PyMOL Python script that loads the backbone (N, CA, C, O; Angstrom):
from pymol import cmd

cmd.read_pdbstr("""\
ATOM      1  N   MET A   1      20.795  30.733  -3.124  1.00  0.00           N
ATOM      2  CA  MET A   1      21.201  29.711  -2.284  1.00  0.00           C
ATOM      3  C   MET A   1      22.686  29.396  -2.541  1.00  0.00           C
ATOM      4  O   MET A   1      23.200  29.548  -3.649  1.00  0.00           O
ATOM      5  N   GLN A   2      23.334  28.958  -1.482  1.00  0.00           N
ATOM      6  CA  GLN A   2      24.803  28.500  -1.628  1.00  0.00           C
ATOM      7  C   GLN A   2      24.794  27.181  -2.038  1.00  0.00           C
ATOM      8  O   GLN A   2      23.828  26.424  -1.941  1.00  0.00           O
ATOM      9  N   ARG A   3      26.057  26.867  -2.573  1.00  0.00           N
ATOM     10  CA  ARG A   3      26.314  25.535  -3.230  1.00  0.00           C
ATOM     11  C   ARG A   3      26.081  24.510  -2.152  1.00  0.00           C
ATOM     12  O   ARG A   3      25.402  23.535  -2.474  1.00  0.00           O
ATOM     13  N   GLU A   4      26.543  24.584  -0.918  1.00  0.00           N
ATOM     14  CA  GLU A   4      26.399  23.823   0.179  1.00  0.00           C
ATOM     15  C   GLU A   4      24.881  23.505   0.666  1.00  0.00           C
ATOM     16  O   GLU A   4      24.544  22.420   1.140  1.00  0.00           O
ATOM     17  N   ASP A   5      24.012  24.624   0.476  1.00  0.00           N
ATOM     18  CA  ASP A   5      22.704  24.530   0.689  1.00  0.00           C
ATOM     19  C   ASP A   5      22.007  23.617  -0.303  1.00  0.00           C
ATOM     20  O   ASP A   5      21.180  22.816   0.133  1.00  0.00           O
ATOM     21  N   ILE A   6      22.285  23.673  -1.663  1.00  0.00           N
ATOM     22  CA  ILE A   6      21.770  22.956  -2.525  1.00  0.00           C
ATOM     23  C   ILE A   6      22.148  21.378  -2.383  1.00  0.00           C
ATOM     24  O   ILE A   6      21.343  20.466  -2.573  1.00  0.00           O
ATOM     25  N   LYS A   7      23.420  21.225  -2.040  1.00  0.00           N
ATOM     26  CA  LYS A   7      23.864  19.929  -1.808  1.00  0.00           C
ATOM     27  C   LYS A   7      23.163  19.250  -0.789  1.00  0.00           C
ATOM     28  O   LYS A   7      22.848  18.069  -0.928  1.00  0.00           O
ATOM     29  N   MET A   8      22.876  19.941   0.286  1.00  0.00           N
ATOM     30  CA  MET A   8      22.141  19.556   1.628  1.00  0.00           C
ATOM     31  C   MET A   8      20.712  19.204   1.103  1.00  0.00           C
ATOM     32  O   MET A   8      20.219  18.119   1.412  1.00  0.00           O
ATOM     33  N   LEU A   9      20.053  20.066   0.341  1.00  0.00           N
ATOM     34  CA  LEU A   9      18.744  19.988  -0.184  1.00  0.00           C
ATOM     35  C   LEU A   9      18.629  18.710  -1.017  1.00  0.00           C
ATOM     36  O   LEU A   9      17.637  17.994  -0.881  1.00  0.00           O
ATOM     37  N   VAL A  10      19.493  18.432  -1.773  1.00  0.00           N
ATOM     38  CA  VAL A  10      19.526  17.224  -2.712  1.00  0.00           C
ATOM     39  C   VAL A  10      19.777  16.010  -1.924  1.00  0.00           C
ATOM     40  O   VAL A  10      19.173  14.981  -2.227  1.00  0.00           O
ATOM     41  N   ASN A  11      20.585  16.021  -0.969  1.00  0.00           N
ATOM     42  CA  ASN A  11      20.771  14.885  -0.124  1.00  0.00           C
ATOM     43  C   ASN A  11      19.472  14.465   0.812  1.00  0.00           C
ATOM     44  O   ASN A  11      19.175  13.310   1.119  1.00  0.00           O
ATOM     45  N   LYS A  12      18.835  15.550   1.159  1.00  0.00           N
ATOM     46  CA  LYS A  12      17.568  15.277   2.004  1.00  0.00           C
ATOM     47  C   LYS A  12      16.537  14.711   1.045  1.00  0.00           C
ATOM     48  O   LYS A  12      15.876  13.745   1.427  1.00  0.00           O
ATOM     49  N   TRP A  13      16.334  15.226  -0.180  1.00  0.00           N
ATOM     50  CA  TRP A  13      15.593  14.694  -1.117  1.00  0.00           C
ATOM     51  C   TRP A  13      15.827  13.194  -1.399  1.00  0.00           C
ATOM     52  O   TRP A  13      14.893  12.393  -1.366  1.00  0.00           O
ATOM     53  N   TRP A  14      17.065  12.843  -1.671  1.00  0.00           N
ATOM     54  CA  TRP A  14      17.368  11.395  -1.872  1.00  0.00           C
ATOM     55  C   TRP A  14      17.187  10.552  -0.814  1.00  0.00           C
ATOM     56  O   TRP A  14      16.892   9.391  -1.099  1.00  0.00           O
ATOM     57  N   ASP A  15      17.309  10.899   0.531  1.00  0.00           N
ATOM     58  CA  ASP A  15      16.970  10.223   1.748  1.00  0.00           C
ATOM     59  C   ASP A  15      15.393   9.964   1.688  1.00  0.00           C
ATOM     60  O   ASP A  15      14.926   8.857   1.955  1.00  0.00           O
ATOM     61  N   ILE A  16      14.689  10.935   1.360  1.00  0.00           N
ATOM     62  CA  ILE A  16      13.136  10.771   1.456  1.00  0.00           C
ATOM     63  C   ILE A  16      12.759   9.764   0.242  1.00  0.00           C
ATOM     64  O   ILE A  16      11.933   8.868   0.418  1.00  0.00           O
ATOM     65  N   TYR A  17      13.411   9.963  -0.998  1.00  0.00           N
ATOM     66  CA  TYR A  17      13.158   9.132  -2.267  1.00  0.00           C
ATOM     67  C   TYR A  17      13.354   7.682  -2.110  1.00  0.00           C
ATOM     68  O   TYR A  17      12.647   6.819  -2.631  1.00  0.00           O
ATOM     69  N   ASN A  18      14.596   7.442  -1.180  1.00  0.00           N
ATOM     70  CA  ASN A  18      15.136   5.891  -1.002  1.00  0.00           C
ATOM     71  C   ASN A  18      14.547   5.481   0.262  1.00  0.00           C
ATOM     72  O   ASN A  18      14.940   4.386   0.664  1.00  0.00           O
ATOM     73  N   ASP A  19      13.627   6.144   1.048  1.00  0.00           N
ATOM     74  CA  ASP A  19      12.990   5.625   2.282  1.00  0.00           C
ATOM     75  C   ASP A  19      11.919   4.580   1.935  1.00  0.00           C
ATOM     76  O   ASP A  19      10.863   4.954   1.425  1.00  0.00           O
ATOM     77  N   GLU A  20      12.142   3.340   2.180  1.00  0.00           N
ATOM     78  CA  GLU A  20      11.345   2.379   1.700  1.00  0.00           C
ATOM     79  C   GLU A  20       9.917   2.218   2.659  1.00  0.00           C
ATOM     80  O   GLU A  20       8.956   1.502   2.376  1.00  0.00           O
ATOM     81  N   SER A  21      10.048   3.006   3.752  1.00  0.00           N
ATOM     82  CA  SER A  21       8.832   3.090   4.716  1.00  0.00           C
ATOM     83  C   SER A  21       7.695   3.915   3.923  1.00  0.00           C
ATOM     84  O   SER A  21       6.491   3.786   4.145  1.00  0.00           O
ATOM     85  N   LEU A  22       8.228   4.735   3.017  1.00  0.00           N
ATOM     86  CA  LEU A  22       7.169   5.453   2.316  1.00  0.00           C
ATOM     87  C   LEU A  22       6.608   4.940   1.108  1.00  0.00           C
ATOM     88  O   LEU A  22       5.811   5.593   0.433  1.00  0.00           O
ATOM     89  N   ASP A  23       7.009   3.756   0.805  1.00  0.00           N
ATOM     90  CA  ASP A  23       6.604   3.029  -0.624  1.00  0.00           C
ATOM     91  C   ASP A  23       5.108   2.600  -0.359  1.00  0.00           C
ATOM     92  O   ASP A  23       4.696   2.213   0.735  1.00  0.00           O
ATOM     93  N   TYR A  24       4.373   2.717  -1.474  1.00  0.00           N
ATOM     94  CA  TYR A  24       3.052   2.297  -1.384  1.00  0.00           C
ATOM     95  C   TYR A  24       2.957   0.752  -1.215  1.00  0.00           C
ATOM     96  O   TYR A  24       3.581  -0.018  -1.946  1.00  0.00           O
ATOM     97  N   LYS A  25       2.227   0.389  -0.314  1.00  0.00           N
ATOM     98  CA  LYS A  25       1.839  -1.053  -0.075  1.00  0.00           C
ATOM     99  C   LYS A  25       0.424  -1.430  -0.174  1.00  0.00           C
ATOM    100  O   LYS A  25      -0.340  -0.951   0.664  1.00  0.00           O
ATOM    101  N   LYS A  26      -0.011  -2.173  -1.025  1.00  0.00           N
ATOM    102  CA  LYS A  26      -1.497  -2.584  -1.301  1.00  0.00           C
ATOM    103  C   LYS A  26      -2.045  -3.133   0.002  1.00  0.00           C
ATOM    104  O   LYS A  26      -1.556  -4.164   0.463  1.00  0.00           O
ATOM    105  N   PRO A  27      -3.030  -2.506   0.619  1.00  0.00           N
ATOM    106  CA  PRO A  27      -3.578  -3.123   1.751  1.00  0.00           C
ATOM    107  C   PRO A  27      -4.077  -4.541   1.633  1.00  0.00           C
ATOM    108  O   PRO A  27      -4.632  -4.872   0.585  1.00  0.00           O
ATOM    109  N   ALA A  28      -3.948  -5.293   2.484  1.00  0.00           N
ATOM    110  CA  ALA A  28      -4.296  -6.750   2.488  1.00  0.00           C
ATOM    111  C   ALA A  28      -5.919  -6.844   2.486  1.00  0.00           C
ATOM    112  O   ALA A  28      -6.476  -6.072   3.266  1.00  0.00           O
ATOM    113  N   THR A  29      -6.607  -7.554   1.836  1.00  0.00           N
ATOM    114  CA  THR A  29      -7.871  -7.694   1.806  1.00  0.00           C
ATOM    115  C   THR A  29      -8.162  -9.123   2.375  1.00  0.00           C
ATOM    116  O   THR A  29      -7.306  -9.978   2.601  1.00  0.00           O
ATOM    117  N   ALA A  30      -9.565  -9.245   2.578  1.00  0.00           N
ATOM    118  CA  ALA A  30      -9.960 -10.514   3.079  1.00  0.00           C
ATOM    119  C   ALA A  30      -9.614 -11.681   2.103  1.00  0.00           C
ATOM    120  O   ALA A  30      -9.166 -12.761   2.491  1.00  0.00           O
ATOM    121  N   THR A  31      -9.868 -11.359   0.777  1.00  0.00           N
ATOM    122  CA  THR A  31      -9.623 -12.353  -0.475  1.00  0.00           C
ATOM    123  C   THR A  31      -8.128 -12.606  -0.506  1.00  0.00           C
ATOM    124  O   THR A  31      -7.819 -13.725  -0.916  1.00  0.00           O
ATOM    125  N   ASP A  32      -7.080 -11.750  -0.137  1.00  0.00           N
ATOM    126  CA  ASP A  32      -5.827 -12.122  -0.182  1.00  0.00           C
ATOM    127  C   ASP A  32      -5.443 -13.210   0.896  1.00  0.00           C
ATOM    128  O   ASP A  32      -4.489 -13.973   0.743  1.00  0.00           O
ATOM    129  N   VAL A  33      -6.290 -13.212   2.026  1.00  0.00           N
ATOM    130  CA  VAL A  33      -5.914 -14.256   3.087  1.00  0.00           C
ATOM    131  C   VAL A  33      -6.709 -15.418   2.733  1.00  0.00           C
ATOM    132  O   VAL A  33      -6.554 -16.435   3.409  1.00  0.00           O
ATOM    133  N   GLY A  34      -7.508 -15.417   1.807  1.00  0.00           N
ATOM    134  CA  GLY A  34      -8.157 -16.730   1.598  1.00  0.00           C
ATOM    135  C   GLY A  34      -9.601 -16.767   1.987  1.00  0.00           C
ATOM    136  O   GLY A  34     -10.288 -17.756   1.730  1.00  0.00           O
ATOM    137  N   GLN A  35     -10.081 -15.716   2.601  1.00  0.00           N
ATOM    138  CA  GLN A  35     -11.486 -15.739   3.240  1.00  0.00           C
ATOM    139  C   GLN A  35     -12.168 -15.049   2.262  1.00  0.00           C
ATOM    140  O   GLN A  35     -11.596 -14.114   1.702  1.00  0.00           O
ATOM    141  N   PRO A  36     -13.507 -15.409   1.906  1.00  0.00           N
ATOM    142  CA  PRO A  36     -14.377 -14.683   0.955  1.00  0.00           C
ATOM    143  C   PRO A  36     -14.810 -13.272   1.692  1.00  0.00           C
ATOM    144  O   PRO A  36     -15.051 -13.199   2.896  1.00  0.00           O
ATOM    145  N   GLU A  37     -14.860 -12.317   0.899  1.00  0.00           N
ATOM    146  CA  GLU A  37     -15.086 -10.950   1.336  1.00  0.00           C
ATOM    147  C   GLU A  37     -16.752 -10.694   1.501  1.00  0.00           C
ATOM    148  O   GLU A  37     -17.354 -10.585   0.433  1.00  0.00           O
ATOM    149  N   ALA A  38     -17.336 -10.616   2.409  1.00  0.00           N
ATOM    150  CA  ALA A  38     -18.867 -10.441   2.452  1.00  0.00           C
ATOM    151  C   ALA A  38     -19.079  -9.015   2.740  1.00  0.00           C
ATOM    152  O   ALA A  38     -18.616  -8.558   3.785  1.00  0.00           O
ATOM    153  N   VAL A  39     -19.719  -8.275   1.938  1.00  0.00           N
ATOM    154  CA  VAL A  39     -20.011  -6.811   2.159  1.00  0.00           C
ATOM    155  C   VAL A  39     -21.514  -6.642   1.912  1.00  0.00           C
ATOM    156  O   VAL A  39     -22.077  -7.017   0.883  1.00  0.00           O
ATOM    157  N   ASN A  40     -22.144  -6.012   3.005  1.00  0.00           N
ATOM    158  CA  ASN A  40     -23.598  -5.719   2.894  1.00  0.00           C
ATOM    159  C   ASN A  40     -23.776  -4.330   2.274  1.00  0.00           C
ATOM    160  O   ASN A  40     -23.314  -3.361   2.877  1.00  0.00           O
ATOM    161  N   LEU A  41     -24.383  -4.177   1.166  1.00  0.00           N
ATOM    162  CA  LEU A  41     -24.481  -2.912   0.496  1.00  0.00           C
ATOM    163  C   LEU A  41     -25.835  -2.371   0.708  1.00  0.00           C
ATOM    164  O   LEU A  41     -26.169  -1.403   0.025  1.00  0.00           O
ATOM    165  N   GLN A  42     -26.681  -2.880   1.588  1.00  0.00           N
ATOM    166  CA  GLN A  42     -28.193  -2.371   1.858  1.00  0.00           C
ATOM    167  C   GLN A  42     -28.050  -1.038   2.509  1.00  0.00           C
ATOM    168  O   GLN A  42     -28.719  -0.114   2.048  1.00  0.00           O
ATOM    169  N   PRO A  43     -27.220  -0.811   3.576  1.00  0.00           N
ATOM    170  CA  PRO A  43     -27.155   0.633   4.096  1.00  0.00           C
ATOM    171  C   PRO A  43     -26.628   1.528   3.140  1.00  0.00           C
ATOM    172  O   PRO A  43     -27.065   2.677   3.184  1.00  0.00           O
ATOM    173  N   PHE A  44     -25.726   1.231   2.229  1.00  0.00           N
ATOM    174  CA  PHE A  44     -25.203   2.211   1.272  1.00  0.00           C
ATOM    175  C   PHE A  44     -26.303   2.468   0.299  1.00  0.00           C
ATOM    176  O   PHE A  44     -26.404   3.647  -0.040  1.00  0.00           O
ATOM    177  N   ILE A  45     -27.122   1.655  -0.209  1.00  0.00           N
ATOM    178  CA  ILE A  45     -28.060   1.847  -1.289  1.00  0.00           C
ATOM    179  C   ILE A  45     -29.142   2.597  -0.451  1.00  0.00           C
ATOM    180  O   ILE A  45     -29.709   3.507  -1.056  1.00  0.00           O
ATOM    181  N   ALA A  46     -29.553   2.353   0.934  1.00  0.00           N
ATOM    182  CA  ALA A  46     -30.582   3.053   1.446  1.00  0.00           C
ATOM    183  C   ALA A  46     -30.170   4.610   1.750  1.00  0.00           C
ATOM    184  O   ALA A  46     -31.012   5.504   1.831  1.00  0.00           O
ATOM    185  N   ALA A  47     -28.725   4.818   1.913  1.00  0.00           N
ATOM    186  CA  ALA A  47     -28.258   6.213   2.102  1.00  0.00           C
ATOM    187  C   ALA A  47     -28.377   6.977   0.817  1.00  0.00           C
ATOM    188  O   ALA A  47     -28.694   8.166   0.848  1.00  0.00           O
ATOM    189  N   LEU A  48     -28.122   6.312  -0.387  1.00  0.00           N
ATOM    190  CA  LEU A  48     -28.248   6.823  -1.592  1.00  0.00           C
ATOM    191  C   LEU A  48     -29.688   7.184  -1.918  1.00  0.00           C
ATOM    192  O   LEU A  48     -29.975   8.247  -2.468  1.00  0.00           O
ATOM    193  N   SER A  49     -30.517   6.339  -1.592  1.00  0.00           N
ATOM    194  CA  SER A  49     -31.909   6.624  -1.934  1.00  0.00           C
ATOM    195  C   SER A  49     -32.418   7.793  -1.162  1.00  0.00           C
ATOM    196  O   SER A  49     -33.131   8.653  -1.679  1.00  0.00           O
ATOM    197  N   ASP A  50     -32.000   7.814   0.215  1.00  0.00           N
ATOM    198  CA  ASP A  50     -32.322   9.057   0.993  1.00  0.00           C
ATOM    199  C   ASP A  50     -31.828  10.353   0.487  1.00  0.00           C
ATOM    200  O   ASP A  50     -32.515  11.372   0.541  1.00  0.00           O
ATOM    201  N   ALA A  51     -30.675  10.314   0.014  1.00  0.00           N
ATOM    202  CA  ALA A  51     -29.952  11.419  -0.564  1.00  0.00           C
ATOM    203  C   ALA A  51     -30.698  12.221  -1.688  1.00  0.00           C
ATOM    204  O   ALA A  51     -30.704  13.445  -1.824  1.00  0.00           O
ATOM    205  N   GLY A  52     -31.323  11.286  -2.462  1.00  0.00           N
ATOM    206  CA  GLY A  52     -31.994  11.811  -3.618  1.00  0.00           C
ATOM    207  C   GLY A  52     -31.156  11.973  -4.765  1.00  0.00           C
ATOM    208  O   GLY A  52     -30.031  11.476  -4.816  1.00  0.00           O
ATOM    209  N   ALA A  53     -31.746  12.764  -5.845  1.00  0.00           N
ATOM    210  CA  ALA A  53     -31.012  13.107  -7.080  1.00  0.00           C
ATOM    211  C   ALA A  53     -29.901  13.980  -6.663  1.00  0.00           C
ATOM    212  O   ALA A  53     -29.969  14.789  -5.738  1.00  0.00           O
ATOM    213  N   VAL A  54     -28.726  13.731  -7.515  1.00  0.00           N
ATOM    214  CA  VAL A  54     -27.630  14.694  -7.393  1.00  0.00           C
ATOM    215  C   VAL A  54     -27.686  15.798  -8.491  1.00  0.00           C
ATOM    216  O   VAL A  54     -27.777  15.544  -9.692  1.00  0.00           O
ATOM    217  N   LYS A  55     -27.625  17.022  -7.969  1.00  0.00           N
ATOM    218  CA  LYS A  55     -27.709  18.104  -8.899  1.00  0.00           C
ATOM    219  C   LYS A  55     -26.311  18.556  -9.175  1.00  0.00           C
ATOM    220  O   LYS A  55     -25.514  18.718  -8.251  1.00  0.00           O
ATOM    221  N   TYR A  56     -25.943  18.797 -10.631  1.00  0.00           N
ATOM    222  CA  TYR A  56     -24.621  19.294 -10.915  1.00  0.00           C
ATOM    223  C   TYR A  56     -24.729  20.166 -12.125  1.00  0.00           C
ATOM    224  O   TYR A  56     -25.692  20.083 -12.887  1.00  0.00           O
ATOM    225  N   VAL A  57     -23.674  21.058 -12.313  1.00  0.00           N
ATOM    226  CA  VAL A  57     -23.506  21.769 -13.423  1.00  0.00           C
ATOM    227  C   VAL A  57     -22.248  21.544 -14.109  1.00  0.00           C
ATOM    228  O   VAL A  57     -21.213  21.716 -13.465  1.00  0.00           O
ATOM    229  N   THR A  58     -22.188  21.191 -15.297  1.00  0.00           N
ATOM    230  CA  THR A  58     -20.904  20.911 -15.934  1.00  0.00           C
ATOM    231  C   THR A  58     -20.141  22.112 -16.025  1.00  0.00           C
ATOM    232  O   THR A  58     -20.676  23.205 -16.209  1.00  0.00           O
ATOM    233  N   ALA A  59     -18.898  21.949 -15.902  1.00  0.00           N
ATOM    234  CA  ALA A  59     -17.878  23.325 -16.042  1.00  0.00           C
ATOM    235  C   ALA A  59     -17.303  23.268 -17.520  1.00  0.00           C
ATOM    236  O   ALA A  59     -17.137  22.249 -18.190  1.00  0.00           O
ATOM    237  N   PRO A  60     -17.069  24.409 -17.838  1.00  0.00           N
ATOM    238  CA  PRO A  60     -16.603  24.647 -19.130  1.00  0.00           C
ATOM    239  C   PRO A  60     -15.086  24.069 -19.376  1.00  0.00           C
ATOM    240  O   PRO A  60     -14.283  24.104 -18.443  1.00  0.00           O
ATOM    241  N   SER A  61     -14.768  23.617 -20.467  1.00  0.00           N
ATOM    242  CA  SER A  61     -13.374  23.091 -20.505  1.00  0.00           C
ATOM    243  C   SER A  61     -12.362  24.127 -20.495  1.00  0.00           C
ATOM    244  O   SER A  61     -12.585  25.241 -20.970  1.00  0.00           O
ATOM    245  N   ALA A  62     -11.164  23.774 -19.928  1.00  0.00           N
ATOM    246  CA  ALA A  62     -10.127  24.737 -19.654  1.00  0.00           C
ATOM    247  C   ALA A  62      -9.404  25.110 -21.049  1.00  0.00           C
ATOM    248  O   ALA A  62      -8.715  26.127 -21.136  1.00  0.00           O
ATOM    249  N   ALA A  63      -9.584  24.295 -22.055  1.00  0.00           N
ATOM    250  CA  ALA A  63      -8.978  24.344 -23.308  1.00  0.00           C
ATOM    251  C   ALA A  63      -9.428  25.595 -23.941  1.00  0.00           C
ATOM    252  O   ALA A  63      -9.037  25.890 -25.070  1.00  0.00           O
TER     253      ALA A  63
END
""", "prot")
cmd.dss("prot")
cmd.show_as("cartoon", "prot")
cmd.util.cbc("prot")
cmd.orient("prot")
């Protein structure tokens, strides 16, 4: 790579790094607005019961 190419690449990286639209923004929840959050867990629990037991095999350590 030429020096000009590296400078352009670094400038583009800084443009992306400084772009505030890419910053993480915690999504607003109902409790943030002051309303209680009502969640019905029955469908989720029923789906878990229908799925049955989860079978898994532990992987060896990478160390």
